[in-house]
TORKELO-585796 format. One record per residue (C-alpha): residue number from 0; z, y negated, x negated. Coordinates in Angstrom, 3 decimals. Each point is the difference from the previous one (the first is absolute). Layout:
// TORKELO-585796
<semar><voke>NUM</voke><z>Z</z><y>Y</y><x>X</x></semar>
...
//
This chain:
// TORKELO-585796
<semar><voke>0</voke><z>0.258</z><y>0.106</y><x>-0.060</x></semar>
<semar><voke>1</voke><z>-1.103</z><y>-3.695</y><x>-1.356</x></semar>
<semar><voke>2</voke><z>0.128</z><y>-3.206</y><x>1.489</x></semar>
<semar><voke>3</voke><z>-2.120</z><y>-2.557</y><x>-1.884</x></semar>
<semar><voke>4</voke><z>1.258</z><y>0.185</y><x>-3.542</x></semar>
<semar><voke>5</voke><z>3.470</z><y>1.169</y><x>1.021</x></semar>
<semar><voke>6</voke><z>0.790</z><y>3.438</y><x>-1.126</x></semar>
<semar><voke>7</voke><z>3.732</z><y>0.486</y><x>0.467</x></semar>
<semar><voke>8</voke><z>1.487</z><y>0.072</y><x>3.536</x></semar>
<semar><voke>9</voke><z>3.459</z><y>0.221</y><x>1.764</x></semar>
<semar><voke>10</voke><z>0.165</z><y>2.530</y><x>2.810</x></semar>
<semar><voke>11</voke><z>0.145</z><y>-3.010</y><x>2.398</x></semar>
<semar><voke>12</voke><z>-3.264</z><y>-1.259</y><x>-1.584</x></semar>
<semar><voke>13</voke><z>-1.622</z><y>3.158</y><x>0.273</x></semar>
<semar><voke>14</voke><z>0.739</z><y>0.385</y><x>3.872</x></semar>
<semar><voke>15</voke><z>-0.814</z><y>-3.355</y><x>0.926</x></semar>
<semar><voke>16</voke><z>-3.394</z><y>0.054</y><x>-2.137</x></semar>
<semar><voke>17</voke><z>-1.160</z><y>3.478</y><x>1.209</x></semar>
<semar><voke>18</voke><z>-2.754</z><y>0.088</y><x>2.257</x></semar>
<semar><voke>19</voke><z>-1.571</z><y>3.761</y><x>0.919</x></semar>
<semar><voke>20</voke><z>-3.327</z><y>-1.767</y><x>0.198</x></semar>
<semar><voke>21</voke><z>0.126</z><y>-0.517</y><x>-3.749</x></semar>
<semar><voke>22</voke><z>0.063</z><y>3.486</y><x>-0.530</x></semar>
<semar><voke>23</voke><z>-3.023</z><y>1.688</y><x>-1.247</x></semar>
<semar><voke>24</voke><z>-1.287</z><y>3.360</y><x>-0.072</x></semar>
<semar><voke>25</voke><z>-0.958</z><y>0.215</y><x>-3.980</x></semar>
<semar><voke>26</voke><z>2.419</z><y>2.322</y><x>-1.970</x></semar>
<semar><voke>27</voke><z>2.779</z><y>-1.657</y><x>-1.461</x></semar>
<semar><voke>28</voke><z>-0.111</z><y>-0.032</y><x>-4.053</x></semar>
<semar><voke>29</voke><z>3.349</z><y>0.523</y><x>-1.820</x></semar>
<semar><voke>30</voke><z>0.532</z><y>-1.763</y><x>-3.043</x></semar>
<semar><voke>31</voke><z>3.050</z><y>1.073</y><x>-1.977</x></semar>
<semar><voke>32</voke><z>-0.095</z><y>-3.148</y><x>-2.414</x></semar>
<semar><voke>33</voke><z>0.402</z><y>-2.427</y><x>3.329</x></semar>
<semar><voke>34</voke><z>2.558</z><y>2.279</y><x>1.134</x></semar>
<semar><voke>35</voke><z>2.175</z><y>-0.380</y><x>-2.979</x></semar>
<semar><voke>36</voke><z>-0.645</z><y>-3.590</y><x>-0.208</x></semar>
<semar><voke>37</voke><z>0.981</z><y>-0.617</y><x>3.436</x></semar>
<semar><voke>38</voke><z>3.655</z><y>2.151</y><x>-0.708</x></semar>
<semar><voke>39</voke><z>0.366</z><y>-2.265</y><x>-3.142</x></semar>
<semar><voke>40</voke><z>-0.252</z><y>-3.260</y><x>2.598</x></semar>
<semar><voke>41</voke><z>2.314</z><y>1.484</y><x>2.413</x></semar>
<semar><voke>42</voke><z>2.608</z><y>0.799</y><x>-2.780</x></semar>
<semar><voke>43</voke><z>-0.640</z><y>-3.660</y><x>-1.099</x></semar>
<semar><voke>44</voke><z>0.887</z><y>-1.143</y><x>3.112</x></semar>
<semar><voke>45</voke><z>2.871</z><y>1.970</y><x>1.573</x></semar>
<semar><voke>46</voke><z>3.833</z><y>-0.871</y><x>-1.368</x></semar>
<semar><voke>47</voke><z>0.582</z><y>2.141</y><x>-3.036</x></semar>
<semar><voke>48</voke><z>3.193</z><y>1.559</y><x>2.088</x></semar>
<semar><voke>49</voke><z>-2.622</z><y>1.999</y><x>2.298</x></semar>
<semar><voke>50</voke><z>-1.927</z><y>1.406</y><x>-3.233</x></semar>
<semar><voke>51</voke><z>3.420</z><y>0.908</y><x>-1.611</x></semar>
<semar><voke>52</voke><z>0.717</z><y>3.393</y><x>1.867</x></semar>
<semar><voke>53</voke><z>-3.525</z><y>1.395</y><x>-0.532</x></semar>
<semar><voke>54</voke><z>0.273</z><y>-1.072</y><x>-3.448</x></semar>
<semar><voke>55</voke><z>3.487</z><y>1.615</y><x>-0.461</x></semar>
<semar><voke>56</voke><z>-2.003</z><y>3.484</y><x>1.368</x></semar>
<semar><voke>57</voke><z>-2.556</z><y>-0.195</y><x>-2.336</x></semar>
<semar><voke>58</voke><z>2.494</z><y>-0.761</y><x>-2.989</x></semar>
<semar><voke>59</voke><z>2.390</z><y>3.102</y><x>1.348</x></semar>
<semar><voke>60</voke><z>-3.081</z><y>2.099</y><x>0.117</x></semar>
<semar><voke>61</voke><z>-0.892</z><y>-0.625</y><x>-3.596</x></semar>
<semar><voke>62</voke><z>3.402</z><y>1.100</y><x>-0.864</x></semar>
<semar><voke>63</voke><z>1.678</z><y>-3.622</y><x>-0.490</x></semar>
<semar><voke>64</voke><z>3.224</z><y>-1.330</y><x>1.564</x></semar>
<semar><voke>65</voke><z>-0.796</z><y>-3.187</y><x>2.311</x></semar>
<semar><voke>66</voke><z>3.271</z><y>-1.423</y><x>1.187</x></semar>
<semar><voke>67</voke><z>0.133</z><y>-3.366</y><x>-0.832</x></semar>
<semar><voke>68</voke><z>-1.582</z><y>-1.660</y><x>2.712</x></semar>
<semar><voke>69</voke><z>-0.084</z><y>-3.469</y><x>-1.228</x></semar>
<semar><voke>70</voke><z>-1.712</z><y>1.455</y><x>-2.817</x></semar>
<semar><voke>71</voke><z>-2.779</z><y>1.629</y><x>1.811</x></semar>
<semar><voke>72</voke><z>-0.904</z><y>-3.118</y><x>1.770</x></semar>
<semar><voke>73</voke><z>-0.650</z><y>-1.769</y><x>-3.566</x></semar>
<semar><voke>74</voke><z>-1.975</z><y>2.972</y><x>-0.911</x></semar>
<semar><voke>75</voke><z>-2.003</z><y>-0.317</y><x>3.250</x></semar>
<semar><voke>76</voke><z>-0.479</z><y>-3.812</y><x>-0.697</x></semar>
<semar><voke>77</voke><z>-0.937</z><y>0.467</y><x>-3.409</x></semar>
<semar><voke>78</voke><z>-2.474</z><y>2.970</y><x>0.622</x></semar>
<semar><voke>79</voke><z>-1.556</z><y>-0.557</y><x>3.081</x></semar>
<semar><voke>80</voke><z>-2.982</z><y>-2.304</y><x>-1.104</x></semar>
<semar><voke>81</voke><z>-0.558</z><y>2.534</y><x>-2.511</x></semar>
<semar><voke>82</voke><z>0.129</z><y>3.312</y><x>2.146</x></semar>
<semar><voke>83</voke><z>-1.811</z><y>1.061</y><x>2.715</x></semar>
<semar><voke>84</voke><z>2.031</z><y>2.376</y><x>1.325</x></semar>
<semar><voke>85</voke><z>3.649</z><y>0.599</y><x>0.229</x></semar>
<semar><voke>86</voke><z>-0.625</z><y>3.219</y><x>-2.029</x></semar>
<semar><voke>87</voke><z>-1.693</z><y>-1.747</y><x>-2.749</x></semar>
<semar><voke>88</voke><z>2.709</z><y>-2.503</y><x>0.137</x></semar>
<semar><voke>89</voke><z>2.648</z><y>2.670</y><x>-0.446</x></semar>
<semar><voke>90</voke><z>-2.130</z><y>1.731</y><x>-2.962</x></semar>
<semar><voke>91</voke><z>-0.414</z><y>-3.399</y><x>-1.470</x></semar>
<semar><voke>92</voke><z>4.031</z><y>-0.862</y><x>0.283</x></semar>
<semar><voke>93</voke><z>1.364</z><y>2.876</y><x>-1.690</x></semar>
<semar><voke>94</voke><z>0.869</z><y>-1.609</y><x>-3.303</x></semar>
<semar><voke>95</voke><z>2.483</z><y>-2.301</y><x>2.116</x></semar>
<semar><voke>96</voke><z>1.989</z><y>3.300</y><x>0.247</x></semar>
<semar><voke>97</voke><z>0.510</z><y>0.018</y><x>-4.176</x></semar>
<semar><voke>98</voke><z>-0.754</z><y>3.938</y><x>0.236</x></semar>
<semar><voke>99</voke><z>-3.410</z><y>1.314</y><x>-1.101</x></semar>
<semar><voke>100</voke><z>-1.575</z><y>1.877</y><x>2.837</x></semar>
<semar><voke>101</voke><z>0.737</z><y>3.164</y><x>-0.059</x></semar>
<semar><voke>102</voke><z>-3.280</z><y>1.636</y><x>0.424</x></semar>
<semar><voke>103</voke><z>-0.920</z><y>-2.120</y><x>-2.991</x></semar>
<semar><voke>104</voke><z>2.933</z><y>1.695</y><x>-1.774</x></semar>
<semar><voke>105</voke><z>-1.063</z><y>3.429</y><x>0.836</x></semar>
<semar><voke>106</voke><z>-3.557</z><y>-0.598</y><x>-1.161</x></semar>
<semar><voke>107</voke><z>1.216</z><y>-1.302</y><x>-3.299</x></semar>
<semar><voke>108</voke><z>2.041</z><y>3.062</y><x>-0.373</x></semar>
<semar><voke>109</voke><z>-2.592</z><y>2.292</y><x>0.654</x></semar>
<semar><voke>110</voke><z>-2.449</z><y>-1.581</y><x>-2.377</x></semar>
<semar><voke>111</voke><z>2.653</z><y>0.045</y><x>-2.585</x></semar>
<semar><voke>112</voke><z>0.637</z><y>3.483</y><x>0.313</x></semar>
<semar><voke>113</voke><z>-3.535</z><y>1.139</y><x>0.200</x></semar>
<semar><voke>114</voke><z>-0.620</z><y>-2.157</y><x>-3.084</x></semar>
<semar><voke>115</voke><z>2.936</z><y>1.681</y><x>-1.820</x></semar>
<semar><voke>116</voke><z>-1.084</z><y>3.492</y><x>1.081</x></semar>
<semar><voke>117</voke><z>-3.710</z><y>-0.628</y><x>-1.340</x></semar>
<semar><voke>118</voke><z>1.176</z><y>-1.223</y><x>-3.196</x></semar>
<semar><voke>119</voke><z>2.756</z><y>2.559</y><x>-0.163</x></semar>
<semar><voke>120</voke><z>-2.728</z><y>2.650</y><x>0.165</x></semar>
<semar><voke>121</voke><z>-2.358</z><y>-1.294</y><x>-2.320</x></semar>
//
């Protein structure tokens, strides 16, 4: 839906501007980049406090404790212009925890083991 050059709408605007006569029979095109951009625009417009629970969920899935709501709000404010999704925001914000990412630790350990094993065999 677009209305002139406007691409971002509130729910009220969409309801007010919708007209079934403007719906055509051609197939809709899905644009993932446009969706990511639109998601980022909404993240920049909503209060940081609305994003915090979703960010907390993503951080906890990464094995990070995210108890400090004030810190999470600051992370949202600092990251929302860079990240297009909350998941991307969480991944980009892991360093705030002060702990290396566990998956990266595992990869490093596996690489070291493999390297040591190969050098031991030769």
